[in-house]
N, C-alpha and C positions, 0 to 999 in steps of 0.2 A: 268585205268579209261575209261569207255566206251564213245566213241565219239558219239555225236548226229548225226543222219542220215543227210546226206548232200543233199538228193534228195527227197524232200517232194512235188514235183510237181511244176509247173510253177506259178509264181506270175503274177497276171493280169498286163498287160502293162498300163502305164499311158501316156496319150496324152501329148506330149511335145509342147513347143512354136512353132508357125508357122515357124519361121526362122530356128529352129533346125531341124524340119521335112524336110524343103526344102533343107537344107544342106545335110542331110542324103540321100535324094533322088538323089541329084546332085552327091554325092560321089558314090552312087550305079551305076549311069549312067556312071561315069568316069571309074570305075574299071571293069564293066561287060565285060568279055573277049570273049564272043562268041555271034554269031547271034542266033536269036530264031530258035529252031529246030535243032541246030547243037551242040550236047553235045561234050565237050572236057575236057581233063585233064590239070590242070593248075599248077601243082606243079613245082616249079623251084628250082633246086638243087644248093646249094652254096658250092663249093668245098673247100673253105677256112675253114669254121667251121662246115661243114657237116650238116647244117640246111638250110631250105628254107622257102619261104613264099607261102602260098596258097592264091589264088584270087578266092574265091568261087562264084558260081552263086547262089544267095540266094533271097528269097522273100523280099519284102519291110519290112514286119513285122520283120523278123529275122535280116535284115540288121540294123534296128534301135536298136534292142535289143543288138546285138553283135558288133555294130560299134566300131572301134578302137581296137578290141580285136582279133576276129577270123581273120580278114583281115590283120592286121598289125603285129601280133605276128609272131615269128619264130617258126616253128614246125620241129621236127627232126625225127619222126617216118618214117620208110621206105616208107610206103604207106599212111601216114596220120592218123595212128591209134590214136596218141595223140590228134590231133585236133578233131577227131570224138568223143572221150571220153569227152573232155572238152565241146564241143558243146551239146552233148547229155544230159549231166548233168547240162547244163547252168552254167558251172563253168569256164567261160572264162575271169574272172578277179580275183584279189586277195581277193575279197569280200567273195568268197566261196573257202575254202581250203580243199582239200581232202587228203586221205591217199592212198598209193599204195604199192604193192609188185611187184617187177620186177624179174621174174624167167624164164629163166636165163637172166641176164642183158646184158651180152656180153660187147660191147664197152660202155664206159661211156657216149658218146655223139652220135657218128655216128649210125644212124638208131635206136636210143633209143626211146622207147615208153613212157618213163617217164622223160627224161631230161627236156623237155619244161614244163611239169606239175610242176616239182620241181623248176626250175630256173626262169621261167616266172610268174608262178601262185602261188608259195609259198606252194605247197603241200609238205608233208614229207612222208617218207616211208622206206622200206627195199629193198635193192638190193642184190640178191643172184647170185654169180658168182664164180665158182670153178677155172677158168683158171687164173693162176698168171700173165699171160701176160696183163690182163686188169685191175688188181688191182691198179697200179699207177694212172691211169686215174680217178678212183673214188676218190682216196685220194686227187688228185689235183683239180678236177673240180666239185665234187658232194657233197651234204650234206647228202644223204641217208646213213643209217646204212648199212654196207657191211658185208654180211655173206660169207666167203670164203669157201664155201662147196657146196655139191650137195644135192638134195632132193629126198627122196624115201618114200614109205608108212611106212616103219619101219627102224629104225637105222641099218645100215649094211655097211660093207666094200665093196668097188667096185674098179674096174679099170676104170678110166675116160680118154677117148680118147681126147687128145688136138688137135682139128681140127678147130681152129678159131671159126667162127660162127656156125659151124656144130659139135662142141664138144658135146660128149654124153657119157652116162654111157655104159661101155662095151669095148671090144677090137676093135681096128681099128685105122688107122692113124699111123704116124711114132713115135709119142711120147704119153705117157700116164702117169697118176698119180694114186697112190693108195690113195683113200680118204675114209673117214667115212661119209656117207650121213646121214642126219637127217630128220625126218618127219617135214613137214611144221608147224605142231602144236607146236613142240618144239621151232622152231625159232620164231614163233609169240608170244609164251608165254614169251620167253626170252626178246623180245623187247616190251612187254606189248601192243600188237596190237590185238584187237578183232574185231573192225569194219573197214573193208577194203573197200574203195570206188572203187578201180580198181586193179584187178589182171591181169598182163600181163604174159601169160604162153606160153613159147616156149622152150622146153627142148628136142627137136629132138627125139620124140617118147616116152618119159617118162612122158607125161602129165597126163595120167590117174593114174599112180602110185603116182605122186605128189599130185593129188587131194585126193587120198585115205588116205593121211597123214594129212588131215585137220581135226581138231576137230569141226565138224559141229554143235555141241551142244553149243559151246561157241563163234564161229566165224561167222560173217556176212560179205558177199561180195555183193556189189551192181552190179558191171559189171566185166565181164571177157572177154579178147580176148585170143583165143586158136588157135594156128597154127595146121592145119591139124586135125580137130576134127573127130575122128573115130566114127562109129555108137555106139560102146560100151561107149565111153566117153560122147556122146550126151545123151544116155540113163541114164548114171550115174548122170549127172547134172540135167536132167529133174526130176529124182527121188529126187533130193535135192531142187526142186522147181524153177529151172531156165528155161528160155525160150531162144531158139536160134532164134534171130530175123533177123539178116542180116549178111553179110560178108564184110570185107575189104581185098581185094585180097585173100590171103589164110587163113586169120584169121577169125574164127567164133566169133561173138559177142553174148555173153550170158548175160541176165539181170535177176535180182531177180524178182519173180512173181509180186511184187507190182509195178515194173517199166515197165512191158510189154506194157501196153497201152501207156505210155509215149514214149517208144522206137519206137513203130510202128507209132505213130503220128509224132514223130521227123523224121523218115525215109520218110514218105509221104510228109511232109512239106518242109524238107530241105535236109536230107541225100542223097536222090537219085539224087539231083541236085549238090551236093558238088563235087563229082568226079565220074561222070557217068560210067566211064570205070573201076573203082576200088571198088565201093560200090554197093552192090546189095542184094535184099532179095530173089534172086533165089538161094536157098541153094543147089540144085543139081548142079548148075553151079559152085558153090564154091567147093563142094566136089570133083567134077571131075577135078578141077584145071584149067578150062578154064577161070575163072574170073582172076586168077593170071596171066595167059598168056597174056590176053588183057591188063591188068593193067601194067604189066612189059613192054610190047611193047610201050604203051603210055608214060610211065615214062622215058623209055630210050630215046625216041624222045625229051623229054623236060628236060633231064638230071636229072630226079628224082633219077635214079640209076646210080652211077658212073660206067662207063665201061672203060675197057682198063687199 
């Protein structure tokens, strides 16, 4: 059954009671973490459960709309990708529930771009992870369907290098598995998924091959984040009607054509203030890796990334 689109544009804001507005502004004043003209990254890493809280610098308008959600929720994406997706789609409460595909999912919680969307906001989806090391975590802590395989443009047997977060198709590393990879179209058909709100794509160099395995005639995707998007991959997605609008660290954010204006408006109103050292529409800076470098340095100082 085809899901109805979840991103039909913003609904007009309704003016709340005077006391509610005053309370929202007071809360904004209390949590605002930086002085004017001094951008800073505010992600705080929680070592116990691998998730943290963002304290964003937001406009009054956005603060009232997302109060009690963006600020108070726990987000687990390494550089806040999950919070960006939720805010961009105005899906920061359980009132709007999306679908996702996490490829490759890696750890069930730590640095996961979809854990918070699933557990906090009620989204459902498919997690694809070939490394057996991570499977118990999904069975214990996640609701997503788990495909214990790899993804390629066509079904084929491969050697998969077991290298933790850097696991990949091909030789390398001390250990490897022999796997039969499936096209993403096969997995989506098996799980009856046609309308995807968010695709998180990070397969260590195999991203374009994975996208070539999508049946674009039957599948719709609203937003993708892709690590290290090559020029060839960018051209491929542009040919499918997607626009590359900004980056989060090393991840390029692509949106369907109908969402391009929404995404650029969101970046101008809120995104560029969320995490100024990690989110940017300077795509050259993203491609060169300098955005990742400054974001990693800022996050290390605030324990966003566990070190040692």
